[in-house]
N, C-alpha and C positions, 0 to 999 in steps of 0.2 A: 254584855249590855253596856251601852254608852251612857255616861252621865255628863252633864254640863253644869257649870257654875255660871249662873246668869243673875246679875244684880245681887250678888252675895248669897244666892240660894242655890242649893243643889237641885237640878232640874232633870226631868226625863219624861218621855212620853208626851201626852197631850198638854201637860203643863208647860213643857219646853216649847212646843209649837205655838201655844197661845202667847207665851211671853215673847217669843221672837216676832210674832205678828203684831203685838202691841208695841214693841220697839220700832218695828218698821213704820207703823202708823204714826208714832211720835215724830219720826224723822220726816215723813211725808208732810205732816202738819207744819213742821218748821219750814220746810221748803216752800209750801203754799204761802205761808206768811211772808217769806222773802220775796216771792214772785209778785204777790199782791202789792207789797211795798214798792217794788220796782215799777209797777204799772201806775201807781198813784202819785209817785214823787214828781216834783216839778222839773227835775233834771231831764233834759231832752235825751231820749234813748235812741232816737232814730227809728224810722219805720220798720226796718227789718228786725231790729232787736225787740221792739214791742210785739211784733208778730210772733217771734220765737218765744217770748215770755208768755204770751197769751196761750199759745199752743201747749207749752210745757205745763202751764197752770191747769188747763183742761185735762191733760193726761194725769197730772198729779191728783186732781179731784176724783177722777174715775178710779185711780189706784186706791185712794183712801176709802172710797165707797166699797170697793171689793174687799179690802182688808177688814173694814168694820163688819161686813157681812160674815167673814170668816171668824172673827172674834166673837160675834154675837151668836 
């Protein structure tokens, strides 16, 4: 049986999977914040970069929604 140490705790089974999903969700939330900041800053990004940032933001929000469903 495999054991993992995550965030200073010994993890296995459903607890491990839940902790991994929560960690993924934290990372996705941080990326969403970065992308939103990129889109609202006054620095000119260029049309293509704004398009890419918007597209990545939509994908990140969908991924976060799915992760939150898994966690809940």
